[in-house]
Backbone as JSON, one array per atom type, in Angstrom:
{
  "sequence": "MSEIRQGINTTSSHSSEKNSVKAADCFTSKDFDKYDWKIEVNPNAPKEEDEFDVIIIGSGLGGLSCGCLLSKRGYKVLVLEQHHQVGGFCSSFKRRGFIFNNGLEEVTGLWKKGPINLLCKELGLNTADYFVKHSTGIRCVFRGNDIYVRDDLQEFAKLLSERFPNEGRNRTSTP",
  "N": [[-76.56, 89.92, -152.65], [-73.58, 88.37, -153.66], [-70.85, 89.68, -155.52], [-68.24, 90.01, -157.95], [-66.07, 92.56, -158.41], [-63.83, 94.45, -160.09], [-61.86, 92.7, -159.18], [-62.38, 92.48, -156.47], [-64.22, 91.01, -153.9], [-67.41, 91.88, -153.24], [-70.34, 93.11, -151.49], [-71.94, 95.11, -152.24], [-74.78, 97.11, -153.05], [-74.75, 99.18, -154.71], [-73.39, 99.07, -157.09], [-72.99, 99.16, -160.66], [-74.76, 97.17, -163.02], [-73.61, 96.64, -165.55], [-70.87, 96.97, -165.17], [-70.03, 95.04, -163.44], [-69.38, 91.63, -162.55], [-71.18, 88.74, -162.05], [-70.57, 86.52, -159.43], [-69.6, 83.15, -159.82], [-71.45, 80.24, -158.78], [-69.74, 78.49, -157.49], [-67.92, 80.12, -156.21], [-69.29, 81.47, -154.28], [-70.47, 79.61, -152.74], [-70.5, 77.57, -149.8], [-69.92, 75.01, -150.07], [-67.37, 73.79, -150.96], [-66.07, 71.36, -151.61], [-67.68, 70.14, -153.47], [-67.05, 71.38, -155.85], [-64.38, 70.96, -156.12], [-61.39, 69.77, -157.68], [-60.74, 66.44, -158.57], [-58.06, 64.56, -158.86], [-56.27, 61.8, -159.8], [-53.14, 60.86, -158.73], [-50.18, 59.11, -158.95], [-47.34, 58.95, -157.35], [-45.43, 56.98, -157.4], [-45.52, 55.72, -159.83], [-43.81, 54.99, -162.86], [-42.25, 57.59, -164.77], [-41.97, 59.44, -167.81], [-39.23, 61.38, -169.16], [-40.18, 63.95, -169.69], [-42.55, 64.08, -168.27], [-44.68, 64.87, -165.6], [-45.85, 64.85, -162.19], [-46.8, 67.11, -160.93], [-47.07, 70.48, -161.91], [-45.74, 73.56, -161.28], [-46.34, 76.96, -161.45], [-44.37, 79.67, -161.28], [-41.77, 80.73, -159.24], [-41.65, 81.85, -156.68], [-41.58, 82.27, -153.09], [-43.8, 80.72, -152.26], [-44.29, 78.94, -154.45], [-41.81, 77.6, -154.59], [-41.69, 76.48, -152.02], [-43.94, 74.76, -152.03], [-43.16, 73.08, -154.14], [-40.83, 71.9, -153.08], [-41.89, 70.52, -150.82], [-43.72, 68.75, -152.05], [-41.99, 67.31, -153.71], [-40.38, 66.1, -151.78], [-42.2, 64.29, -150.82], [-42.28, 62.47, -152.81], [-43.34, 63.14, -155.31], [-42.99, 63.94, -158.77], [-41.85, 66.94, -159.77], [-42.23, 69.95, -161.61], [-41.05, 73.17, -161.78], [-41.87, 76.22, -163.09], [-40.56, 79.27, -164.28], [-40.6, 82.63, -165.33], [-38.71, 84.61, -165.09], [-35.13, 85.31, -164.98], [-34.01, 84.42, -162.64], [-34.74, 82.6, -159.59], [-37.11, 82.98, -156.85], [-38.88, 85.14, -156.69], [-40.31, 87.82, -154.95], [-38.49, 87.48, -153.02], [-35.73, 87.9, -153.56], [-32.71, 89.3, -154.92], [-30.7, 91.86, -156.5], [-27.64, 92.97, -158.03], [-26.09, 96.06, -158.52], [-23.77, 98.32, -159.71], [-22.02, 97.77, -157.57], [-23.69, 97.73, -155.35], [-26.12, 95.95, -153.42], [-29.46, 95.2, -153.92], [-32.61, 94.59, -152.45], [-35.46, 92.96, -153.77], [-37.99, 93.33, -152.72], [-38.85, 91.99, -150.43], [-38.39, 92.61, -147.11], [-38.25, 91.7, -144.5], [-38.47, 88.54, -142.84], [-40.91, 86.78, -141.2], [-42.08, 84.43, -138.73], [-40.22, 82.74, -137.7], [-40.05, 81.88, -135.11], [-40.17, 79.35, -132.51], [-42.45, 77.6, -133.03], [-43.22, 78.71, -135.38], [-44.41, 79.28, -138.78], [-42.42, 79.38, -140.85], [-40.17, 78.32, -139.58], [-41.16, 75.74, -138.98], [-41.58, 74.78, -141.58], [-38.94, 74.75, -142.56], [-37.83, 72.84, -140.81], [-39.32, 70.59, -141.61], [-38.27, 70.25, -144.14], [-35.73, 69.58, -143.55], [-33.9, 71.58, -143.04], [-31.76, 74.0, -141.5], [-32.67, 76.86, -139.89], [-30.87, 78.82, -139.08], [-28.87, 78.68, -140.94], [-29.86, 80.0, -143.12], [-31.16, 82.37, -142.5], [-30.59, 85.62, -141.23], [-30.41, 87.33, -138.27], [-31.38, 90.64, -137.55], [-28.85, 92.62, -136.38], [-28.62, 95.18, -135.43], [-31.1, 96.18, -135.57], [-33.82, 97.8, -137.33], [-33.84, 100.65, -139.36], [-36.17, 103.15, -139.63], [-37.56, 105.83, -141.43], [-39.54, 108.48, -140.69], [-41.36, 111.16, -141.61], [-39.0, 112.69, -141.67], [-37.81, 111.94, -139.3], [-35.74, 109.68, -137.59], [-36.39, 106.36, -136.71], [-35.55, 103.67, -134.83], [-36.1, 100.33, -135.01], [-36.07, 97.87, -132.74], [-35.4, 94.55, -131.45], [-36.87, 94.12, -129.18], [-40.13, 94.21, -128.22], [-41.54, 95.65, -126.22], [-39.75, 97.75, -125.73], [-39.84, 98.98, -128.21], [-42.55, 99.77, -128.34], [-42.55, 101.61, -126.24], [-40.78, 103.53, -127.27], [-42.27, 104.44, -129.51], [-44.48, 105.51, -128.14], [-43.27, 107.63, -126.79], [-42.36, 109.11, -128.96], [-44.69, 109.73, -130.33], [-46.77, 111.1, -128.59], [-49.46, 111.96, -128.59], [-50.95, 109.95, -129.64], [-52.0, 108.11, -127.93], [-54.63, 107.13, -127.56], [-54.91, 105.4, -129.65], [-53.46, 103.17, -129.13], [-53.36, 99.73, -128.2], [-52.44, 98.65, -125.9], [-50.54, 99.78, -123.07], [-47.09, 100.64, -122.79]],
  "CA": [[-75.94, 88.97, -153.54], [-72.16, 88.62, -153.83], [-70.37, 89.9, -156.88], [-66.82, 90.31, -158.05], [-65.93, 93.82, -159.14], [-62.44, 94.86, -160.12], [-61.06, 91.78, -158.4], [-62.71, 92.51, -155.04], [-65.52, 90.41, -153.61], [-68.19, 92.88, -152.5], [-71.78, 92.87, -151.35], [-72.54, 96.43, -152.42], [-75.93, 97.18, -153.94], [-74.6, 100.42, -155.47], [-72.59, 98.88, -158.3], [-73.82, 99.05, -161.86], [-74.81, 95.82, -163.57], [-72.75, 96.45, -166.71], [-69.47, 97.0, -164.76], [-69.73, 93.99, -162.48], [-69.57, 90.26, -163.0], [-71.74, 87.91, -160.99], [-69.69, 85.42, -159.03], [-70.14, 81.82, -160.06], [-71.91, 79.6, -157.55], [-68.65, 77.83, -156.78], [-67.19, 81.1, -155.41], [-70.11, 81.97, -153.18], [-70.97, 78.47, -151.98], [-69.64, 77.03, -148.76], [-69.75, 73.6, -150.42], [-66.22, 73.81, -151.85], [-65.74, 70.02, -152.05], [-68.5, 69.84, -154.63], [-66.42, 71.96, -157.02], [-62.95, 70.66, -156.09], [-60.9, 68.82, -158.67], [-60.27, 65.15, -158.07], [-57.08, 64.07, -159.81], [-55.49, 60.68, -159.29], [-51.71, 60.97, -159.0], [-49.4, 58.06, -158.33], [-45.93, 59.37, -157.42], [-44.56, 55.82, -157.58], [-45.59, 55.24, -161.21], [-42.68, 55.48, -163.67], [-42.55, 58.77, -165.58], [-41.05, 59.79, -168.88], [-38.41, 62.54, -168.8], [-40.98, 65.17, -169.78], [-43.84, 63.82, -167.63], [-44.61, 65.32, -164.21], [-47.05, 64.74, -161.37], [-47.25, 68.46, -160.59], [-46.38, 71.6, -162.54], [-45.95, 74.78, -160.49], [-45.99, 78.15, -162.22], [-43.87, 80.71, -160.41], [-40.79, 80.23, -158.27], [-41.56, 82.65, -155.48], [-41.5, 81.43, -151.89], [-44.9, 79.75, -152.24], [-44.05, 77.92, -155.45], [-40.65, 76.8, -154.2], [-42.06, 75.7, -150.83], [-44.81, 73.66, -152.46], [-42.35, 72.17, -154.93], [-39.97, 71.13, -152.17], [-42.7, 69.6, -150.02], [-44.25, 67.7, -152.92], [-40.86, 66.48, -154.13], [-40.0, 65.29, -150.63], [-43.19, 63.23, -150.68], [-42.15, 61.54, -153.92], [-43.92, 63.6, -156.56], [-42.08, 64.53, -159.75], [-42.33, 68.32, -159.83], [-41.6, 70.91, -162.51], [-41.33, 74.56, -161.41], [-41.62, 77.11, -164.22], [-40.34, 80.67, -163.9], [-40.31, 83.44, -166.51], [-37.55, 85.47, -164.82], [-33.86, 84.57, -165.08], [-33.64, 83.86, -161.33], [-35.87, 82.18, -158.77], [-37.27, 83.69, -155.59], [-39.94, 86.14, -156.68], [-39.97, 88.99, -154.16], [-37.44, 87.11, -152.06], [-34.48, 87.82, -154.31], [-31.99, 90.57, -154.95], [-29.84, 92.07, -157.65], [-26.48, 93.81, -157.73], [-25.85, 97.08, -159.51], [-22.71, 99.27, -159.34], [-21.45, 97.42, -156.28], [-24.69, 97.71, -154.29], [-27.09, 94.87, -153.49], [-30.81, 95.69, -153.68], [-33.68, 93.61, -152.26], [-36.58, 93.22, -154.68], [-39.23, 93.7, -152.05], [-38.97, 91.38, -149.11], [-37.48, 93.25, -146.16], [-38.13, 90.86, -143.31], [-39.19, 87.27, -142.83], [-41.41, 86.43, -139.88], [-42.43, 83.02, -138.64], [-39.02, 81.99, -137.34], [-40.08, 81.44, -133.72], [-40.12, 77.89, -132.36], [-43.54, 76.93, -133.74], [-43.61, 79.57, -136.49], [-44.57, 78.54, -140.04], [-41.16, 79.24, -141.6], [-39.35, 77.38, -138.81], [-41.72, 74.4, -139.18], [-41.3, 74.4, -142.97], [-37.51, 74.41, -142.64], [-37.64, 71.55, -140.13], [-39.9, 69.56, -142.48], [-37.38, 70.06, -145.28], [-34.41, 69.23, -143.05], [-33.03, 72.76, -143.12], [-31.51, 74.75, -140.27], [-32.98, 78.27, -140.18], [-29.68, 79.64, -138.84], [-28.05, 78.66, -142.15], [-30.5, 80.75, -144.19], [-31.71, 83.64, -142.05], [-29.71, 86.4, -140.37], [-31.17, 88.24, -137.41], [-30.87, 92.01, -137.55], [-28.05, 92.84, -135.17], [-28.8, 96.54, -134.93], [-32.48, 96.58, -135.77], [-34.17, 98.38, -138.63], [-34.01, 102.1, -139.32], [-37.31, 103.67, -140.39], [-37.59, 107.29, -141.46], [-40.92, 108.94, -140.74], [-41.41, 112.62, -141.6], [-37.68, 113.21, -141.38], [-37.33, 111.44, -138.02], [-35.26, 108.3, -137.57], [-36.92, 105.46, -135.68], [-34.86, 102.39, -134.9], [-36.94, 99.24, -134.51], [-35.24, 96.83, -132.14], [-36.02, 93.23, -131.29], [-37.69, 94.14, -127.98], [-41.42, 94.83, -128.52], [-41.86, 96.64, -125.19], [-38.89, 98.91, -125.97], [-40.35, 99.63, -129.41], [-43.8, 100.42, -127.96], [-42.19, 102.77, -125.43], [-40.21, 104.51, -128.2], [-43.37, 105.04, -130.27], [-45.27, 106.32, -127.2], [-42.53, 108.87, -126.56], [-42.27, 109.85, -130.22], [-46.03, 110.15, -130.74], [-47.55, 111.09, -127.33], [-50.88, 112.23, -128.81], [-51.57, 108.77, -130.23], [-52.31, 107.19, -126.85], [-55.95, 106.51, -127.73], [-54.83, 104.4, -130.71], [-52.7, 102.0, -128.66], [-54.2, 98.71, -127.58], [-51.91, 98.48, -124.54], [-49.51, 100.76, -122.76], [-45.79, 100.0, -122.47]],
  "C": [[-74.48, 89.34, -153.72], [-71.83, 88.86, -155.29], [-68.88, 90.17, -156.84], [-66.7, 91.54, -158.93], [-64.5, 94.29, -159.0], [-61.6, 94.0, -159.18], [-61.38, 91.73, -156.92], [-64.1, 91.91, -154.85], [-66.29, 91.39, -152.73], [-69.63, 92.43, -152.36], [-72.54, 94.18, -151.54], [-73.74, 96.37, -153.37], [-75.85, 98.42, -154.83], [-73.83, 100.25, -156.77], [-73.5, 98.74, -159.51], [-73.7, 97.66, -162.45], [-73.81, 95.63, -164.7], [-71.26, 96.43, -166.33], [-69.1, 95.89, -163.79], [-70.03, 92.63, -163.08], [-70.11, 89.46, -161.84], [-70.8, 86.77, -160.69], [-70.37, 84.09, -159.33], [-70.52, 81.19, -158.73], [-70.76, 78.98, -156.77], [-67.85, 78.81, -155.92], [-67.99, 81.57, -154.2], [-70.62, 80.86, -152.28], [-69.98, 78.07, -150.89], [-69.34, 75.56, -149.02], [-68.59, 73.47, -151.41], [-65.87, 72.42, -152.39], [-66.49, 69.63, -153.32], [-67.83, 70.3, -155.92], [-64.92, 71.66, -157.09], [-62.58, 69.64, -157.16], [-60.45, 67.56, -157.97], [-59.34, 64.57, -159.12], [-56.29, 62.95, -159.15], [-54.03, 60.87, -159.7], [-51.0, 59.85, -158.25], [-47.93, 58.43, -158.43], [-44.98, 58.2, -157.66], [-44.57, 55.28, -159.01], [-44.41, 55.8, -162.0], [-43.12, 56.63, -164.58], [-41.51, 58.9, -166.69], [-40.28, 61.04, -168.44], [-39.23, 63.83, -168.78], [-42.38, 65.0, -169.19], [-43.71, 64.13, -166.13], [-45.92, 65.06, -163.5], [-47.66, 66.11, -161.13], [-46.41, 69.46, -161.36], [-46.75, 72.85, -161.76], [-45.48, 75.97, -161.32], [-45.62, 79.25, -161.24], [-42.95, 80.15, -159.34], [-40.56, 81.22, -157.14], [-41.5, 81.72, -154.28], [-42.59, 80.37, -151.84], [-44.67, 78.61, -153.21], [-42.89, 77.01, -155.08], [-40.95, 75.92, -152.98], [-42.92, 74.5, -151.2], [-44.02, 72.63, -153.25], [-41.46, 71.29, -154.07], [-40.75, 70.1, -151.37], [-43.24, 68.44, -150.86], [-43.14, 66.75, -153.38], [-40.4, 65.57, -153.0], [-40.95, 64.11, -150.43], [-43.23, 62.3, -151.9], [-42.75, 61.96, -155.24], [-42.84, 64.15, -157.48], [-42.63, 65.91, -160.09], [-41.54, 69.12, -160.86], [-42.03, 72.3, -162.05], [-40.93, 75.43, -162.58], [-41.51, 78.55, -163.73], [-39.98, 81.47, -165.15], [-39.08, 84.33, -166.32], [-36.27, 84.64, -164.9], [-33.36, 84.04, -163.74], [-34.89, 83.53, -160.54], [-35.97, 83.07, -157.54], [-38.38, 84.69, -155.55], [-39.49, 87.39, -155.92], [-38.94, 88.69, -153.08], [-36.13, 86.89, -152.83], [-33.85, 89.21, -154.31], [-31.22, 90.68, -156.25], [-28.73, 93.02, -157.26], [-26.3, 94.8, -158.87], [-24.84, 98.09, -158.95], [-22.19, 99.03, -157.92], [-22.43, 97.39, -155.11], [-25.65, 96.53, -154.51], [-28.45, 95.44, -153.08], [-31.76, 94.52, -153.47], [-34.81, 93.98, -153.2], [-37.86, 93.6, -153.97], [-39.33, 93.17, -150.65], [-37.94, 91.99, -148.18], [-37.21, 92.36, -144.97], [-38.92, 89.58, -143.51], [-39.62, 87.01, -141.39], [-41.74, 84.95, -139.88], [-41.25, 82.14, -138.27], [-39.0, 81.57, -135.88], [-40.24, 79.93, -133.68], [-41.2, 77.15, -133.14], [-44.06, 77.79, -134.89], [-43.62, 78.81, -137.81], [-43.27, 78.37, -140.83], [-40.24, 78.25, -140.89], [-39.84, 75.95, -139.02], [-41.47, 73.9, -140.6], [-39.84, 73.97, -143.12], [-37.23, 73.07, -141.96], [-38.15, 70.41, -141.0], [-38.97, 69.23, -143.64], [-35.95, 69.71, -144.86], [-33.4, 70.36, -143.12], [-32.91, 73.43, -141.76], [-31.72, 76.23, -140.57], [-31.76, 79.17, -140.0], [-28.77, 79.68, -140.07], [-28.6, 79.57, -143.24], [-31.02, 82.12, -143.79], [-30.76, 84.31, -141.08], [-30.58, 87.36, -139.57], [-30.54, 89.62, -137.48], [-30.1, 92.25, -136.26], [-28.29, 94.22, -134.59], [-30.25, 97.01, -135.06], [-32.68, 97.17, -137.15], [-34.35, 99.88, -138.44], [-35.18, 102.48, -140.22], [-37.25, 105.19, -140.33], [-39.04, 107.71, -141.65], [-40.93, 110.45, -140.57], [-40.08, 113.23, -141.15], [-37.09, 112.74, -140.06], [-36.89, 109.98, -138.15], [-35.89, 107.55, -136.41], [-36.22, 104.14, -135.87], [-35.72, 101.33, -134.23], [-36.0, 98.14, -134.01], [-36.04, 95.55, -131.98], [-37.0, 93.2, -130.11], [-38.99, 94.92, -128.23], [-41.78, 95.9, -127.5], [-41.04, 97.92, -125.39], [-39.4, 99.69, -127.19], [-41.65, 100.38, -129.11], [-43.53, 101.68, -127.14], [-41.63, 103.88, -126.32], [-41.31, 105.21, -128.99], [-44.24, 105.93, -129.4], [-44.6, 107.65, -126.93], [-42.52, 109.75, -127.8], [-43.61, 110.44, -130.65], [-46.96, 110.16, -129.52], [-49.05, 111.31, -127.52], [-51.63, 111.04, -129.39], [-51.97, 107.73, -129.18], [-53.64, 106.45, -127.02], [-55.93, 105.41, -128.78], [-54.03, 103.15, -130.31], [-53.65, 101.02, -128.02], [-53.7, 98.38, -126.16], [-50.82, 99.5, -124.32], [-48.22, 100.05, -122.41], [-45.49, 100.05, -121.0]]
}
């Protein structure tokens, strides 16, 4: 029987009854449509100033992306954010002349049919206007050793093979 324990869906039979919560049928059922909300929204209906079709809580990349897509399709959207700036983990701050990223180091999905590239196209944005490719790669420090990650995957695999020769059994392919 499935249960939710400390936020993790498990099937363990070793958990104690008093510390676990049984998952509701809607979480364990494959019949999700049965429990889905059905809300009629007419984006073309006139709205009061404080009336919205959709309210999004959180202005991280997901909230902003959804808000943009829904707005483009004609929905009146309100995005709420508790912080003084938008972006969630895709933001930065400046202190004593230095700029610090809050958490996001790299963005993937920028290849031709990648999700970020497709999202930008859908919104009429040019990825080159918003994303900068690392010109020198990324410097990683592992146990006091510098490892520079370049754009070439084969070169990176070769570098790791040379740096960690005893890890050959853990590679899925050889460079």
